[in-house]
C-alpha positions as CSV (number, residue, x, y, z in Angstrom):
1,M,45.5,43.3,-47.3
2,S,43.8,45.8,-44.9
3,T,42.2,47.5,-47.9
4,L,40.6,44.2,-48.9
5,I,39.5,43.4,-45.4
6,N,37.7,46.8,-45.1
7,N,36.0,46.2,-48.5
8,P,34.4,42.7,-48.3
9,A,32.5,43.3,-51.5
10,K,35.6,44.2,-53.4
11,E,37.4,41.2,-51.8
12,Q,34.6,38.8,-52.9
13,E,34.7,40.2,-56.4
14,S,38.4,39.7,-56.6
15,S,38.1,36.2,-55.3
16,I,35.4,35.3,-57.8
17,K,37.5,36.6,-60.7
18,F,40.5,34.6,-59.6
19,V,38.6,31.4,-59.3
20,M,36.8,31.9,-62.6
21,L,40.1,32.4,-64.4
22,V,41.7,29.4,-62.9
23,A,38.6,27.2,-63.5
24,M,38.4,28.4,-67.2
25,V,42.0,27.3,-67.7
26,A,41.4,23.9,-66.2
27,A,38.2,23.5,-68.2
28,L,40.1,23.8,-71.4
29,G,40.9,20.1,-70.9
30,G,37.3,19.4,-71.7
31,F,37.6,21.5,-74.9
32,L,40.2,19.1,-76.2
33,F,37.8,16.1,-76.0
34,G,34.9,18.1,-77.5
35,F,37.0,19.3,-80.4
36,D,38.2,15.8,-81.2
37,T,34.6,14.5,-81.1
38,A,33.4,17.0,-83.7
39,V,36.5,16.6,-85.9
40,M,36.1,12.8,-85.8
41,S,32.4,13.2,-86.6
42,G,33.1,15.3,-89.6
43,A,36.0,13.1,-90.8
44,N,34.8,9.6,-90.3
45,G,33.2,9.4,-93.7
46,F,36.5,10.5,-95.3
47,L,38.5,8.1,-93.2
48,R,36.1,5.3,-94.2
49,A,36.9,6.0,-97.9
50,R,40.7,6.7,-97.3
51,F,41.3,3.4,-95.5
52,G,38.5,1.2,-96.9
53,L,36.8,0.7,-93.5
54,G,33.8,-1.5,-92.9
55,D,31.3,-0.9,-90.1
56,F,33.4,-2.6,-87.4
57,M,36.7,-1.0,-88.3
58,L,35.0,2.4,-88.5
59,G,33.7,1.9,-85.0
60,W,37.2,0.9,-83.9
61,T,38.8,3.9,-85.6
62,V,36.4,6.2,-83.7
63,S,36.5,4.4,-80.4
64,C,40.2,3.5,-80.1
65,L,40.7,7.0,-78.7
66,I,38.5,5.9,-75.8
67,I,40.8,3.0,-75.0
68,G,43.4,5.6,-74.4
69,C,40.9,7.6,-72.4
70,M,40.3,4.6,-70.1
71,A,44.0,4.1,-69.6
72,G,44.5,7.8,-68.8
73,A,41.6,7.8,-66.4
74,A,42.9,4.6,-64.7
75,V,46.2,6.1,-63.8
76,S,45.1,9.7,-63.2
77,G,43.9,9.2,-59.7
78,A,47.2,7.6,-58.5
79,L,49.3,10.1,-60.4
80,G,47.3,13.1,-59.3
81,E,47.6,12.0,-55.6
82,R,51.3,11.5,-55.9
83,F,52.5,14.3,-58.1
84,G,49.7,16.9,-57.8
85,R,46.9,17.9,-60.1
86,K,48.9,20.5,-62.0
87,K,51.9,18.5,-63.0
88,V,49.8,15.6,-64.2
89,L,47.6,17.9,-66.2
90,I,50.7,19.4,-67.9
91,T,51.7,15.9,-68.9
92,A,48.2,15.2,-70.2
93,A,48.4,18.4,-72.4
94,I,51.7,17.2,-73.9
95,L,50.3,13.7,-74.7
96,Y,47.2,15.2,-76.3
97,T,49.2,17.6,-78.5
98,A,51.7,14.9,-79.6
99,G,48.9,12.4,-80.3
100,I,46.8,14.7,-82.4
101,F,49.9,15.9,-84.4
102,V,50.9,12.4,-85.3
103,S,47.3,11.4,-86.2
104,A,47.2,14.3,-88.7
105,I,50.3,13.2,-90.5
106,S,49.7,9.4,-90.2
107,P,50.7,7.5,-93.3
108,S,48.8,4.4,-92.3
109,L,45.7,3.3,-90.3
110,L,47.9,1.6,-87.7
111,I,49.9,4.7,-86.9
112,F,46.6,6.8,-86.9
113,I,45.0,4.4,-84.3
114,V,48.1,4.4,-82.1
115,A,48.3,8.2,-82.2
116,R,44.7,8.5,-81.2
117,M,45.3,6.2,-78.3
118,I,48.1,8.4,-77.1
119,E,45.9,11.4,-77.5
120,G,43.2,9.5,-75.6
121,V,45.5,9.0,-72.6
122,G,45.8,12.8,-72.3
123,I,42.1,13.3,-72.6
124,G,41.4,10.6,-70.1
125,I,43.6,12.3,-67.5
126,T,42.1,15.7,-68.1
127,S,38.5,14.3,-67.9
128,T,39.3,13.0,-64.4
129,L,41.5,15.8,-63.0
130,C,40.0,18.9,-64.5
131,P,36.6,18.6,-62.8
132,L,38.3,17.4,-59.7
133,Y,40.6,20.3,-59.7
134,N,37.8,22.8,-60.2
135,A,35.8,21.2,-57.4
136,E,38.7,21.4,-55.0
137,I,39.4,25.0,-55.7
138,A,35.8,26.4,-56.0
139,P,33.8,27.9,-53.1
140,A,30.7,25.8,-52.4
141,K,28.3,28.5,-53.6
142,Y,29.8,28.5,-57.1
143,R,31.2,24.9,-57.3
144,G,28.4,23.6,-59.5
145,R,28.8,26.1,-62.3
146,L,32.6,26.1,-62.1
147,V,32.8,22.3,-62.4
148,A,30.1,22.4,-65.1
149,M,32.4,24.8,-67.0
150,N,34.3,21.6,-68.0
151,Q,31.2,20.4,-69.9
152,M,30.8,23.9,-71.3
153,A,34.3,23.6,-72.7
154,V,33.5,20.2,-74.2
155,V,30.5,21.5,-76.1
156,S,32.4,24.6,-77.2
157,G,35.0,22.3,-78.6
158,I,32.3,20.3,-80.4
159,L,30.8,23.5,-81.9
160,I,34.1,25.0,-83.0
161,G,35.2,21.6,-84.3
162,S,32.0,21.2,-86.2
163,F,32.4,24.6,-87.9
164,L,36.0,23.7,-88.7
165,A,35.1,20.3,-90.2
166,F,32.4,22.0,-92.3
167,G,34.7,24.7,-93.5
168,V,37.6,22.4,-94.3
169,S,35.3,20.0,-96.2
170,S,34.1,22.9,-98.3
171,L,37.6,23.8,-99.5
172,G,37.8,21.0,-102.1
173,N,35.9,18.1,-103.6
174,D,35.4,14.7,-102.1
175,A,38.7,13.3,-103.4
176,W,40.6,16.2,-101.7
177,D,38.7,15.6,-98.5
178,V,39.7,11.9,-98.5
179,S,43.3,12.7,-99.3
180,T,44.0,15.9,-97.4
181,G,41.0,17.5,-95.7
182,W,40.7,15.2,-92.8
183,R,44.4,15.8,-92.0
184,I,43.8,19.5,-91.7
185,M,40.8,18.8,-89.5
186,F,42.9,16.8,-87.0
187,G,46.1,19.0,-87.3
188,S,44.1,22.1,-86.2
189,G,43.7,20.4,-82.8
190,I,47.4,21.3,-82.0
191,V,46.4,24.9,-81.4
192,P,44.1,24.3,-78.4
193,G,46.5,21.6,-77.1
194,L,49.4,24.1,-77.0
195,L,47.2,26.8,-75.5
196,F,46.1,24.5,-72.7
197,L,49.7,23.5,-72.0
198,V,51.0,27.1,-71.8
199,L,48.1,28.3,-69.5
200,L,48.5,25.4,-67.1
201,F,51.9,26.9,-66.0
202,L,50.0,30.0,-64.8
203,V,47.5,28.2,-62.4
204,P,48.1,27.2,-58.8
205,E,48.2,23.7,-57.4
206,S,45.0,22.4,-55.7
207,P,45.1,23.7,-52.1
208,R,43.4,20.6,-50.8
209,W,46.1,18.4,-52.3
210,L,48.8,20.7,-50.8
211,I,47.3,20.4,-47.3
212,K,47.0,16.7,-47.7
213,K,50.7,16.6,-48.4
214,G,51.5,18.7,-45.3
215,R,52.1,21.9,-47.3
216,A,49.5,24.1,-45.7
217,A,51.8,27.1,-45.9
218,E,51.7,26.9,-49.7
219,A,47.9,26.3,-49.7
220,L,47.0,29.3,-47.5
221,P,47.9,32.1,-50.1
222,I,45.8,30.2,-52.7
223,L,42.8,29.9,-50.3
224,L,43.2,33.6,-49.4
225,K,42.7,34.5,-53.0
226,I,39.7,32.2,-53.2
227,H,37.9,32.9,-49.9
228,G,39.4,36.0,-48.5
229,E,41.2,36.2,-45.2
230,E,38.2,35.5,-42.9
231,L,37.3,32.2,-44.4
232,A,40.6,31.0,-45.7
233,K,42.0,30.0,-42.3
234,K,38.8,28.2,-41.4
235,E,39.0,26.3,-44.6
236,V,42.5,25.2,-43.8
237,L,41.3,23.9,-40.4
238,D,38.3,22.2,-41.9
239,I,40.4,20.4,-44.6
240,K,43.0,19.3,-42.0
241,Q,40.2,18.0,-39.8
242,T,38.7,16.0,-42.6
243,F,42.0,14.4,-43.5
244,K,42.7,13.6,-39.9
245,Q,39.3,11.9,-39.6
246,D,40.1,10.0,-42.8
247,E,43.3,8.6,-41.3
248,E,41.4,7.7,-38.1
249,A,38.8,5.9,-40.1
250,K,41.4,4.0,-42.1
251,A,43.3,3.0,-38.9
252,A,40.1,1.9,-37.2
253,S,38.8,-0.2,-40.1
254,G,42.2,-1.6,-41.1
255,R,41.2,-1.3,-44.7
256,R,40.6,1.3,-47.3
257,F,36.9,0.6,-48.1
258,T,34.1,0.4,-45.5
259,P,30.6,-0.8,-46.6
260,A,29.5,2.9,-46.8
261,L,32.4,3.8,-49.0
262,R,31.6,1.0,-51.3
263,I,28.1,2.3,-51.7
264,V,29.3,5.8,-52.6
265,L,31.7,4.3,-55.1
266,I,29.0,2.2,-56.8
267,V,26.6,5.1,-57.0
268,G,29.4,7.2,-58.7
269,I,30.2,4.4,-61.1
270,I,26.6,3.9,-62.2
271,T,26.0,7.6,-62.5
272,A,29.1,7.9,-64.7
273,M,28.1,5.1,-67.0
274,L,24.5,6.4,-67.4
275,Q,25.9,9.6,-69.0
276,Q,27.2,7.5,-71.9
277,V,24.8,4.5,-72.3
278,T,22.0,7.0,-73.0
279,G,23.6,7.4,-76.4
280,I,25.0,11.0,-76.5
281,N,28.3,10.2,-78.0
282,A,26.7,7.9,-80.6
283,V,24.8,11.0,-81.7
284,M,27.8,13.3,-81.5
285,Y,30.2,11.0,-83.3
286,Y,27.8,9.7,-86.0
287,A,25.5,12.7,-86.4
288,P,26.2,13.0,-90.1
289,E,25.6,9.3,-90.6
290,I,22.3,9.5,-88.7
291,F,21.1,12.5,-90.8
292,R,22.1,10.7,-94.0
293,Q,19.8,7.9,-92.9
294,T,17.0,10.4,-93.1
295,G,17.9,11.3,-96.6
296,A,20.1,14.4,-96.0
297,G,23.1,14.8,-98.3
298,T,26.7,15.4,-97.2
299,S,26.3,19.2,-97.0
300,G,22.9,19.0,-95.4
301,S,24.0,16.4,-92.8
302,L,27.0,18.6,-91.8
303,T,24.8,21.7,-91.5
304,Q,22.4,19.8,-89.2
305,T,25.3,18.6,-87.2
306,I,26.3,22.2,-86.6
307,M,22.8,22.9,-85.4
308,V,23.2,20.0,-82.9
309,G,26.4,21.7,-81.7
310,L,24.7,25.1,-81.3
311,V,21.8,23.6,-79.2
312,N,24.4,21.7,-77.2
313,L,26.3,24.9,-76.4
314,I,23.2,27.0,-75.6
315,F,21.7,24.5,-73.1
316,T,25.0,23.7,-71.5
317,A,25.4,27.4,-70.8
318,L,21.9,27.4,-69.3
319,S,22.9,24.5,-67.1
320,L,25.8,26.5,-65.7
321,W,23.2,29.1,-64.5
322,L,20.7,26.5,-63.2
323,V,22.9,23.9,-61.5
324,D,23.5,26.0,-58.4
325,K,20.0,27.4,-58.4
326,L,17.7,24.4,-59.0
327,G,20.1,21.8,-57.9
328,R,21.7,18.7,-59.4
329,K,18.9,16.2,-58.9
330,L,16.1,18.2,-60.4
331,L,18.0,18.9,-63.6
332,L,18.8,15.2,-63.9
333,L,15.2,14.2,-63.5
334,V,13.8,16.8,-66.0
335,G,16.6,16.1,-68.5
336,S,16.3,12.3,-68.5
337,I,12.5,12.3,-68.9
338,F,12.8,14.6,-72.0
339,M,15.6,12.4,-73.4
340,T,13.3,9.3,-73.0
341,I,10.4,10.9,-74.8
342,S,12.5,12.3,-77.7
343,L,14.4,9.0,-78.2
344,T,11.2,7.1,-78.3
345,I,9.7,9.3,-80.9
346,I,12.9,9.1,-83.1
347,G,12.6,5.3,-82.9
348,F,9.0,5.4,-84.0
349,A,9.9,7.8,-86.9
350,F,12.5,5.3,-88.2
351,H,10.2,2.4,-87.5
352,T,7.3,3.9,-89.6
353,G,9.6,5.4,-92.2
354,Q,8.5,8.9,-91.5
355,T,12.0,10.5,-91.5
356,S,11.8,12.8,-94.5
357,G,10.3,15.7,-92.5
358,P,11.8,17.6,-89.7
359,I,10.7,15.2,-86.9
360,V,14.0,13.4,-86.5
361,L,16.0,16.6,-86.5
362,I,13.7,18.3,-84.0
363,C,13.7,15.3,-81.6
364,I,17.5,15.0,-81.8
365,L,17.8,18.7,-81.0
366,V,15.4,18.2,-78.0
367,Y,17.4,15.1,-76.9
368,V,20.7,17.0,-77.1
369,A,19.2,20.0,-75.2
370,A,17.9,17.7,-72.5
371,F,21.2,15.9,-72.2
372,A,23.2,19.2,-72.1
373,I,21.1,20.7,-69.3
374,S,21.3,17.5,-67.2
375,L,23.6,14.6,-67.7
376,G,26.1,16.5,-69.8
377,A,27.1,19.0,-67.1
378,V,25.6,17.6,-63.9
379,V,27.3,14.2,-63.9
380,W,30.7,15.8,-63.9
381,V,29.6,18.0,-61.0
382,I,28.3,15.0,-59.0
383,L,31.5,12.9,-59.7
384,S,33.6,15.8,-58.4
385,E,31.5,16.2,-55.2
386,I,30.2,12.9,-53.8
387,F,33.4,11.0,-53.0
388,P,34.9,11.5,-49.6
389,S,38.4,12.9,-49.5
390,R,39.8,9.6,-48.3
391,I,39.1,8.0,-51.6
392,R,38.4,11.0,-53.9
393,G,41.3,10.7,-56.3
394,F,41.0,6.9,-56.6
395,A,37.2,6.9,-56.8
396,T,37.0,9.7,-59.3
397,A,39.5,7.9,-61.5
398,V,37.5,4.6,-61.3
399,A,34.2,6.3,-62.1
400,T,35.7,8.2,-65.0
401,M,37.2,5.0,-66.3
402,A,33.8,3.4,-66.1
403,L,32.4,6.4,-68.0
404,W,34.9,6.0,-70.8
405,G,34.3,2.2,-70.8
406,A,30.6,2.8,-71.4
407,D,31.5,5.4,-74.1
408,F,33.7,2.8,-75.8
409,A,31.0,0.2,-75.8
410,V,28.5,2.6,-77.3
411,S,30.8,4.1,-79.9
412,Q,32.1,0.7,-81.0
413,S,28.7,-1.0,-81.2
414,F,26.8,1.8,-82.8
415,P,27.7,1.3,-86.5
416,P,27.1,-2.5,-86.4
417,L,24.0,-2.1,-84.3
418,L,22.6,0.6,-86.7
419,A,23.3,-1.7,-89.7
420,S,21.9,-4.9,-88.1
421,A,19.1,-3.9,-85.7
422,G,18.2,-0.7,-87.5
423,P,17.9,2.9,-86.2
424,A,14.5,2.3,-84.6
425,V,15.6,-0.4,-82.2
426,T,18.9,1.4,-81.6
427,F,17.2,4.6,-80.5
428,W,14.6,2.6,-78.4
429,I,17.5,1.0,-76.5
430,F,18.9,4.5,-75.7
431,G,15.4,5.6,-74.7
432,A,15.2,2.7,-72.2
433,T,18.5,3.6,-70.6
434,S,17.3,7.2,-70.3
435,L,14.2,6.0,-68.5
436,F,16.4,3.9,-66.1
437,T,18.4,7.1,-65.5
438,F,15.3,8.9,-64.4
439,L,14.4,6.1,-61.9
440,F,18.0,5.8,-60.6
441,T,18.2,9.5,-60.0
442,W,14.8,9.6,-58.3
443,G,15.7,6.8,-55.9
444,V,19.5,7.0,-55.3
445,I,21.3,10.2,-56.2
446,P,21.4,12.8,-53.3
447,E,21.1,16.6,-53.7
448,T,24.5,18.3,-53.1
449,K,23.6,21.9,-54.0
450,G,25.2,24.5,-51.8
451,K,27.2,22.1,-49.6
452,S,30.9,22.1,-49.1
453,L,32.8,19.0,-49.9
454,E,33.2,18.3,-46.2
455,E,29.4,18.7,-45.7
456,I,28.7,16.3,-48.5
457,E,31.1,13.8,-47.0
458,A,29.3,14.1,-43.6
459,M,25.9,13.7,-45.4
460,W,27.0,10.3,-46.8
461,E,28.2,9.4,-43.4
462,T,24.9,10.2,-41.7
463,K,22.9,8.5,-44.5
464,H,24.8,5.3,-44.0
465,S,25.5,5.5,-40.3
466,G,23.3,2.4,-39.8
467,K,25.9,0.3,-41.7
468,Q,28.4,-1.8,-39.8
469,E,31.1,0.9,-40.3
470,S,30.7,4.5,-41.1
471,L,33.1,6.7,-43.0
472,H,34.5,8.2,-39.8
473,P,34.8,6.6,-36.4
474,S,33.4,9.7,-34.6
475,L,30.0,8.9,-36.0
476,Q,29.9,5.6,-34.3
477,D,30.0,7.1,-30.8
């Protein structure tokens, strides 16, 4: 240890490597969802033919996964608080792997749907606990990019899944794709599921959770690896003090939620829903269908879908670099305004029938890029940061469940809406929600760049200290 203390630069480098490796393992949970999204996008046409699905049932076959995600998110907070982040994530990896295996061999639509729901429970748990885990283990200076790694894993899964779907669909003719190809697409998801499961056994438990459970002696070695000796002991004391104040606040109010806490929860829920109602998963799930509306054939639509995945990956990687430099709020503002513009133009292109040229593809790529650099990564960062420790597990689970609920509503309604109202009106609706996102960000969402989780909690307390009750009784003195 003395060698590390005498070499602070070496100590810091070692700490960063440790945190990066742990965060990358946790972020693999996001890869599972991204992979499934791309595979479902590539396979939904074959599933439609295999099971004779109409628009509503196609929407249900796609979105039934999200019912499972909502259930997983709903229980993730309570389970994570009781059993720890690591054990619950291991359970989620098992559920995902089992679900995607059964979906690949399903002999009937009913079994396929049930299997996707089981898979969804695993994804719902990881979508809540992976960003939360990374936020709790990351130093404030790097927290934004480390939490955003979860979204990077999502888009990496989308890109790899898109290439896989394209490659598998090229192995045979349409009849082979309908009978066998889609099974190979889904079955390949077993590989990342098992990898995630194995690697989870190698990462530590969240030190904040350990301290909350009175196991500071177990948390200290983890914090030493993250912060080095000088800051680790201070971090333990700060976390203990925060939990102590939480208990005092709870005892003073006699209830879990003060008015200030409710405000924070509402902001988190709305922020989570805005990520989905702006239409991203409609584009990701149904990209081939959208491009076919412009006249592209099956091969062309899958090629353009891969282009969407590449842009998504590039700009998500850019957001990892920018989120801790420019801040969360600025990225959300810039991204949402570009999303509004591109969606509006897409709507006009369909309205006027001018879809044969590159305009729709270009605007969809701009939209995806703007989403990736803003709502895609930043929303997960915000959800992992803004909730006070007193309600963090519960509130993160509720907000994530709201996000999945919005995702379900969009995914389920998109095929019927596209068939009834038409693509122009559909994209204008998404454009309107993107404009609302800009206004909501401008007026409500705070900047959290560079602040520790304890400082962010204090910021909310100060902001709402004029309420009848603050988050901590010490602020009422």
